[in-house]
Structures are given as structure tokens and as C-alpha cells.
DRENPA-3360 file (N, C-alpha, C; in nm, 2 decimals, always signed):
BEGIN
1 = XXXXXXXX = +14.22/-1.97/-7.22/+14.10/-2.02/-7.28/+14.10/-2.18/-7.27 ~ +13.99/-2.23/-7.25/+13.98/-2.38/-7.23/+13.89/-2.43/-7.35 ~ +13.92/-2.56/-7.38/+13.84/-2.62/-7.48/+13.75/-2.73/-7.42 ~ +13.74/-2.74/-7.29/+13.66/-2.84/-7.22/+13.51/-2.83/-7.27 ~ +13.46/-2.95/-7.30/+13.32/-2.95/-7.35/+13.22/-2.89/-7.26 ~ +13.25/-2.91/-7.12/+13.15/-2.85/-7.03/+13.16/-2.70/-7.02 ~ +13.26/-2.64/-7.08/+13.28/-2.50/-7.08/+13.25/-2.44/-7.22 ~ +13.15/-2.50/-7.29/+13.11/-2.45/-7.42/+12.96/-2.45/-7.44;
9 = XXXXXXXX = +12.92/-2.35/-7.51/+12.78/-2.34/-7.55/+12.78/-2.37/-7.70 ~ +12.69/-2.47/-7.74/+12.68/-2.50/-7.88/+12.53/-2.49/-7.92 ~ +12.50/-2.40/-8.01/+12.36/-2.38/-8.05/+12.36/-2.40/-8.21 ~ +12.27/-2.48/-8.25/+12.24/-2.49/-8.40/+12.11/-2.43/-8.43 ~ +12.10/-2.35/-8.54/+11.98/-2.29/-8.58/+11.97/-2.30/-8.74 ~ +11.85/-2.31/-8.79/+11.83/-2.29/-8.93/+11.74/-2.17/-8.95 ~ +11.79/-2.07/-9.03/+11.72/-1.95/-9.05/+11.65/-1.95/-9.19 ~ +11.53/-1.89/-9.20/+11.47/-1.88/-9.33/+11.52/-1.75/-9.40;
17 = XXXXXXXX = +11.65/-1.75/-9.43/+11.71/-1.64/-9.49/+11.84/-1.69/-9.56 ~ +11.88/-1.63/-9.67/+12.00/-1.68/-9.74/+12.13/-1.65/-9.66 ~ +12.23/-1.73/-9.68/+12.35/-1.73/-9.61/+12.42/-1.59/-9.61 ~ +12.41/-1.52/-9.72/+12.48/-1.39/-9.73/+12.41/-1.29/-9.64 ~ +12.28/-1.30/-9.62/+12.21/-1.21/-9.53/+12.25/-1.25/-9.38 ~ +12.25/-1.37/-9.35/+12.29/-1.41/-9.21/+12.43/-1.37/-9.18 ~ +12.52/-1.38/-9.28/+12.66/-1.33/-9.27/+12.66/-1.18/-9.24 ~ +12.58/-1.11/-9.31/+12.57/-0.96/-9.29/+12.53/-0.93/-9.15;
25 = XXXXXXXX = +12.43/-1.01/-9.09/+12.38/-0.99/-8.96/+12.49/-0.99/-8.86 ~ +12.59/-1.08/-8.88/+12.71/-1.10/-8.79/+12.82/-1.00/-8.82 ~ +12.83/-0.94/-8.94/+12.95/-0.87/-8.97/+12.93/-0.72/-9.00 ~ +12.80/-0.68/-9.02/+12.77/-0.54/-9.04/+12.72/-0.48/-8.91 ~ +12.80/-0.38/-8.86/+12.76/-0.33/-8.72/+12.62/-0.28/-8.71 ~ +12.56/-0.22/-8.82/+12.42/-0.17/-8.81/+12.33/-0.29/-8.79 ~ +12.35/-0.40/-8.86/+12.26/-0.51/-8.84/+12.29/-0.58/-8.70 ~ +12.41/-0.59/-8.67/+12.45/-0.65/-8.54/+12.39/-0.58/-8.42;
33 = XXXXXXXX = +12.39/-0.45/-8.42/+12.33/-0.38/-8.31/+12.18/-0.40/-8.29 ~ +12.11/-0.44/-8.40/+11.97/-0.47/-8.40/+11.93/-0.59/-8.32 ~ +12.02/-0.69/-8.32/+11.97/-0.82/-8.27/+12.06/-0.87/-8.15 ~ +12.18/-0.83/-8.14/+12.28/-0.89/-8.04/+12.23/-0.86/-7.90 ~ +12.26/-0.96/-7.82/+12.23/-0.95/-7.67/+12.09/-1.01/-7.64 ~ +12.07/-1.03/-7.51/+11.95/-1.09/-7.46/+11.83/-0.99/-7.48 ~ +11.71/-1.04/-7.46/+11.59/-0.96/-7.46/+11.61/-0.84/-7.36 ~ +11.58/-0.72/-7.41/+11.59/-0.61/-7.32/+11.72/-0.53/-7.34;
41 = XXXXXXXX = +11.82/-0.60/-7.40/+11.95/-0.53/-7.41/+11.95/-0.44/-7.54 ~ +12.03/-0.34/-7.53/+12.05/-0.26/-7.65/+12.20/-0.25/-7.67 ~ +12.24/-0.22/-7.80/+12.38/-0.22/-7.83/+12.41/-0.08/-7.88 ~ +12.45/+0.01/-7.80/+12.48/+0.15/-7.84/+12.61/+0.16/-7.92 ~ +12.70/+0.06/-7.90/+12.83/+0.07/-7.98/+12.86/-0.07/-8.03 ~ +12.89/-0.08/-8.16/+12.94/-0.20/-8.22/+13.04/-0.16/-8.33 ~ +13.17/-0.17/-8.29/+13.28/-0.14/-8.38/+13.34/-0.28/-8.43 ~ +13.34/-0.30/-8.56/+13.38/-0.44/-8.61/+13.46/-0.42/-8.73;
49 = XXXXXXXX = +13.59/-0.45/-8.72/+13.69/-0.45/-8.83/+13.70/-0.59/-8.87 ~ +13.61/-0.64/-8.95/+13.60/-0.78/-8.98/+13.70/-0.83/-9.09 ~ +13.82/-0.86/-9.04/+13.92/-0.93/-9.11/+14.02/-1.00/-9.01 ~ +14.09/-1.10/-9.05/+14.18/-1.17/-8.95/+14.27/-1.06/-8.89 ~ +14.27/-1.06/-8.76/+14.35/-0.96/-8.68/+14.28/-0.83/-8.65 ~ +14.16/-0.82/-8.71/+14.08/-0.70/-8.69/+14.02/-0.70/-8.55 ~ +14.00/-0.58/-8.50/+13.94/-0.56/-8.36/+13.79/-0.55/-8.36 ~ +13.73/-0.59/-8.25/+13.59/-0.56/-8.23/+13.57/-0.51/-8.09;
57 = XXXXXXXX = +13.47/-0.41/-8.08/+13.44/-0.35/-7.95/+13.29/-0.33/-7.95 ~ +13.23/-0.39/-7.85/+13.08/-0.39/-7.84/+13.04/-0.35/-7.70 ~ +12.94/-0.26/-7.69/+12.88/-0.22/-7.57/+12.74/-0.27/-7.56 ~ +12.71/-0.34/-7.45/+12.57/-0.39/-7.43/+12.52/-0.31/-7.31 ~ +12.40/-0.26/-7.33/+12.34/-0.18/-7.22/+12.21/-0.25/-7.18 ~ +12.19/-0.26/-7.05/+12.07/-0.32/-6.99/+12.01/-0.23/-6.89 ~ +11.88/-0.22/-6.88/+11.82/-0.14/-6.77/+11.81/-0.23/-6.65 ~ +11.85/-0.18/-6.54/+11.84/-0.25/-6.41/+11.76/-0.16/-6.31;
65 = XXXXXXXX = +11.72/-0.22/-6.20/+11.65/-0.13/-6.10/+11.73/-0.01/-6.05 ~ +11.86/-0.02/-6.07/+11.95/+0.09/-6.03/+11.98/+0.18/-6.15 ~ +11.92/+0.16/-6.26/+11.95/+0.24/-6.38/+12.02/+0.16/-6.48 ~ +12.06/+0.23/-6.59/+12.13/+0.16/-6.70/+12.27/+0.10/-6.65 ~ +12.30/-0.02/-6.70/+12.43/-0.08/-6.68/+12.49/-0.12/-6.81 ~ +12.61/-0.08/-6.83/+12.69/-0.11/-6.95/+12.79/-0.22/-6.93 ~ +12.80/-0.31/-7.03/+12.91/-0.41/-7.03/+12.98/-0.39/-7.16 ~ +13.11/-0.38/-7.16/+13.19/-0.37/-7.28/+13.26/-0.50/-7.31;
73 = XXXXXXXX = +13.27/-0.54/-7.43/+13.34/-0.66/-7.48/+13.44/-0.62/-7.59 ~ +13.56/-0.67/-7.58/+13.66/-0.64/-7.69/+13.71/-0.78/-7.74 ~ +13.76/-0.78/-7.86/+13.81/-0.91/-7.91/+13.88/-0.88/-8.04 ~ +13.92/-0.99/-8.10/+13.99/-0.99/-8.23/+13.94/-1.10/-8.32 ~ +13.93/-1.07/-8.44/+13.88/-1.17/-8.54/+14.00/-1.27/-8.57 ~ +13.98/-1.40/-8.56/+14.08/-1.50/-8.58/+14.07/-1.57/-8.71 ~ +13.94/-1.58/-8.76/+13.92/-1.65/-8.89/+13.79/-1.58/-8.95 ~ +13.81/-1.55/-9.08/+13.70/-1.48/-9.15/+13.69/-1.55/-9.29;
81 = XXXXXXXX = +13.60/-1.63/-9.31/+13.57/-1.69/-9.44/+13.43/-1.66/-9.48 ~ +13.41/-1.56/-9.57/+13.28/-1.51/-9.60/+13.18/-1.62/-9.63 ~ +13.07/-1.60/-9.56/+12.95/-1.69/-9.57/+12.98/-1.83/-9.53 ~ +13.09/-1.86/-9.46/+13.13/-2.00/-9.42/+13.16/-2.01/-9.27 ~ +13.25/-1.92/-9.23/+13.30/-1.93/-9.09/+13.35/-1.80/-9.04 ~ +13.32/-1.77/-8.91/+13.36/-1.65/-8.84/+13.41/-1.69/-8.70 ~ +13.53/-1.65/-8.67/+13.58/-1.69/-8.53/+13.64/-1.56/-8.47 ~ +13.60/-1.53/-8.35/+13.66/-1.41/-8.28/+13.67/-1.44/-8.13;
89 = XXXXXXXX = +13.76/-1.37/-8.07/+13.78/-1.38/-7.92/+13.69/-1.27/-7.86 ~ +13.66/-1.29/-7.73/+13.58/-1.19/-7.66/+13.62/-1.19/-7.51 ~ +13.64/-1.07/-7.47/+13.68/-1.04/-7.33/+13.61/-0.92/-7.27 ~ +13.58/-0.92/-7.15/+13.53/-0.80/-7.08/+13.63/-0.69/-7.10 ~ +13.59/-0.57/-7.12/+13.68/-0.46/-7.14/+13.62/-0.33/-7.09 ~ +13.70/-0.23/-7.10/+13.64/-0.09/-7.08/+13.61/-0.03/-7.21 ~ +13.55/+0.09/-7.21/+13.51/+0.15/-7.34/+13.62/+0.18/-7.44 ~ +13.74/+0.17/-7.40/+13.85/+0.19/-7.49/+13.90/+0.06/-7.54;
97 = XXXXXXXX = +13.84/-0.05/-7.50/+13.89/-0.18/-7.55/+14.00/-0.25/-7.47 ~ +14.03/-0.19/-7.36/+14.13/-0.24/-7.27/+14.07/-0.36/-7.20 ~ +14.13/-0.48/-7.22/+14.07/-0.60/-7.17/+14.09/-0.62/-7.02 ~ +14.00/-0.68/-6.95/+14.01/-0.71/-6.81/+14.12/-0.81/-6.79 ~ +14.20/-0.78/-6.68/+14.31/-0.87/-6.65/+14.28/-0.97/-6.54 ~ +14.16/-0.95/-6.48/+14.12/-1.04/-6.37/+14.08/-1.18/-6.43 ~ +14.08/-1.27/-6.33/+14.03/-1.41/-6.37/+13.89/-1.43/-6.33 ~ +13.82/-1.52/-6.39/+13.68/-1.55/-6.35/+13.68/-1.64/-6.23;
105 = XXXXXXXX = +13.55/-1.68/-6.19/+13.54/-1.76/-6.07/+13.61/-1.89/-6.07 ~ +13.65/-1.94/-6.19/+13.72/-2.07/-6.20/+13.87/-2.04/-6.21 ~ +13.91/-1.92/-6.19/+14.06/-1.89/-6.19/+14.11/-1.88/-6.33 ~ +14.03/-1.87/-6.43/+14.07/-1.87/-6.57/+14.07/-1.72/-6.62 ~ +14.15/-1.70/-6.72/+14.15/-1.56/-6.78/+14.02/-1.56/-6.86 ~ +13.95/-1.44/-6.85/+13.81/-1.44/-6.90/+13.80/-1.42/-7.06 ~ +13.90/-1.45/-7.13/+13.89/-1.45/-7.28/+13.82/-1.57/-7.33 ~ +13.72/-1.56/-7.41/+13.64/-1.67/-7.46/+13.66/-1.66/-7.62;
113 = XXXXXXXX = +13.61/-1.77/-7.68/+13.62/-1.77/-7.83/+13.48/-1.80/-7.88 ~ +13.43/-1.73/-7.98/+13.31/-1.75/-8.05/+13.33/-1.80/-8.19 ~ +13.28/-1.91/-8.22/+13.29/-1.97/-8.36/+13.15/-1.98/-8.42 ~ +13.14/-1.93/-8.54/+13.01/-1.94/-8.61/+13.04/-2.01/-8.74 ~ +12.97/-2.12/-8.77/+12.98/-2.19/-8.89/+12.85/-2.17/-8.97 ~ +12.86/-2.14/-9.10/+12.74/-2.11/-9.18/+12.73/-2.21/-9.29 ~ +12.61/-2.27/-9.32/+12.60/-2.36/-9.43/+12.48/-2.31/-9.52 ~ +12.51/-2.29/-9.64/+12.41/-2.24/-9.74/+12.31/-2.35/-9.78;
121 = XXXXXXXX = +12.19/-2.33/-9.75/+12.08/-2.43/-9.78/+11.99/-2.37/-9.88 ~ +12.04/-2.29/-9.97/+11.96/-2.22/-10.07/+11.91/-2.09/-10.01 ~ +11.78/-2.08/-9.99/+11.72/-1.96/-9.93/+11.71/-1.97/-9.78 ~ +11.78/-2.08/-9.73/+11.79/-2.10/-9.58/+11.93/-2.11/-9.54 ~ +11.96/-2.09/-9.42/+12.10/-2.10/-9.37/+12.10/-2.18/-9.24 ~ +12.19/-2.28/-9.24/+12.22/-2.36/-9.11/+12.33/-2.29/-9.05 ~ +12.32/-2.26/-8.92/+12.43/-2.19/-8.85/+12.45/-2.27/-8.72 ~ +12.58/-2.29/-8.69/+12.62/-2.36/-8.56/+12.71/-2.26/-8.49;
129 = XXXXXXXX = +12.67/-2.22/-8.37/+12.75/-2.12/-8.29/+12.81/-2.21/-8.18 ~ +12.94/-2.19/-8.16/+13.01/-2.25/-8.04/+13.08/-2.14/-7.97 ~ +13.04/-2.12/-7.84/+13.11/-2.02/-7.76/+13.19/-2.09/-7.66 ~ +13.32/-2.10/-7.68/+13.41/-2.17/-7.59/+13.45/-2.08/-7.48 ~ +13.44/-2.14/-7.36/+13.48/-2.06/-7.24/+13.37/-2.02/-7.15 ~ +13.24/-2.05/-7.19/+13.13/-2.03/-7.10/+13.05/-2.16/-7.08 ~ +13.01/-2.19/-6.96/+12.94/-2.31/-6.94/+12.80/-2.31/-7.01 ~ +12.76/-2.43/-7.05/+12.63/-2.44/-7.12/+12.51/-2.41/-7.04;
137 = XXXXXXXX = +12.52/-2.40/-6.90/+12.41/-2.37/-6.82/+12.43/-2.23/-6.76 ~ +12.51/-2.14/-6.82/+12.54/-2.01/-6.77/+12.43/-1.91/-6.82 ~ +12.43/-1.79/-6.76/+12.34/-1.68/-6.81/+12.38/-1.64/-6.96 ~ +12.51/-1.66/-6.99/+12.56/-1.63/-7.12/+12.49/-1.72/-7.23 ~ +12.47/-1.85/-7.19/+12.41/-1.94/-7.28/+12.26/-1.91/-7.31 ~ +12.19/-1.87/-7.20/+12.05/-1.83/-7.22/+12.05/-1.70/-7.30 ~ +12.15/-1.61/-7.28/+12.15/-1.49/-7.35/+12.17/-1.51/-7.50 ~ +12.25/-1.61/-7.54/+12.27/-1.64/-7.68/+12.14/-1.69/-7.74;
145 = XXXXXXXX = +12.06/-1.77/-7.67/+11.93/-1.82/-7.72/+11.84/-1.70/-7.75 ~ +11.83/-1.61/-7.66/+11.75/-1.49/-7.68/+11.80/-1.41/-7.79 ~ +11.93/-1.39/-7.80/+11.99/-1.31/-7.91/+11.96/-1.38/-8.05 ~ +11.97/-1.51/-8.06/+11.95/-1.58/-8.18/+11.80/-1.57/-8.22 ~ +11.71/-1.57/-8.12/+11.57/-1.55/-8.15/+11.55/-1.41/-8.22 ~ +11.62/-1.31/-8.16/+11.62/-1.17/-8.22/+11.68/-1.17/-8.36 ~ +11.79/-1.24/-8.38/+11.85/-1.25/-8.51/+11.75/-1.31/-8.61 ~ +11.68/-1.41/-8.57/+11.59/-1.47/-8.66/+11.48/-1.37/-8.70;
153 = XXXXXXXX = +11.43/-1.30/-8.61/+11.32/-1.20/-8.63/+11.38/-1.09/-8.72 ~ +11.50/-1.04/-8.69/+11.56/-0.93/-8.77/+11.58/-0.98/-8.91 ~ +11.63/-1.10/-8.93/+11.66/-1.15/-9.07/+11.54/-1.16/-9.15 ~ +11.43/-1.21/-9.08/+11.30/-1.22/-9.16/+11.25/-1.09/-9.22 ~ +11.28/-0.98/-9.15/+11.24/-0.85/-9.21/+11.31/-0.82/-9.33 ~ +11.43/-0.88/-9.36/+11.50/-0.85/-9.48/+11.49/-0.96/-9.58 ~ +11.46/-1.08/-9.54/+11.46/-1.20/-9.63/+11.34/-1.19/-9.72 ~ +11.23/-1.13/-9.68/+11.11/-1.10/-9.75/+11.07/-1.21/-9.84;
% end
């Protein structure tokens, strides 16, 4: 894993929802499945054992001209501070959570780290997402922007 600034996506958002609701969107598999991934993606599997050392396994499915394509991601929670900070690793994997051993196009191991900082603004939440290990101009970066738009819409249905 690298900490080079050019290999990180940093996105700041303010949501019109309380911090405990935004936290749930990240840590409750049922909520997570509703918004995660870029537009058009579905999440048929989201297993999340949210505690330090706990495992996560997520399947993202996209429709392509050749039919459905699945991508599996596995990782481990490194830091869990309720309503404040969530840190986990993420690697391409198979459906059993066995991580890919190959390197990416830059010769690096494909494990990345996602850090989410939450700030309570009353009935609003400031969130800063940092995904270390993917370039800011990558498809993954635009995928995060679409996913966070979906998170905003999903949270609004509960923030009432």
C-alpha cells in the first residue's frame, strides 16, 4: 500500500442527515447495499463484521453488453470509532474472500485503504473519505462520487 498523495482519492461531503444515520449507512449491510457502487451497480452481497480485525466481503454487480459482471472485494476493519472514524482495507477477491495475489499495472499489491472521517454538525454530517491506493483520476474515483450521490439520496429518505 502506498501513501503517495497522487495515489489517493479525497472527497468531502456534507449530508443533511445526523451523524448516527450516516454511520449506519456505512456499517449496516442492508443500508450499504442500497447505495454503494457507481450508478447502475447493485450489491448482492455485503458481509460486514464491523469491529477492529473484523472482515468485510462485498460483491458489486454491473450489467455489461456481455451480461452481468461481478467484482468481489474483501478487507479488514482497522479502526472503528462509532460516529467518528472508520478505516478498512480493500482488495479484489473471489466470492470466498480469497484476495488476489497479483499486482496492479504499477507493480503494487492491489490492497487499498479506505478512511472515512465523520463530523457531527447537529442534524447534518461532514464526511471526508480518503481512499489510499487509487489515483484521483481513476474510474474508482468517479465511482466514489456516484456512490456518495446515491448515499446522499438514500440518507435523505431516512432523515425525514
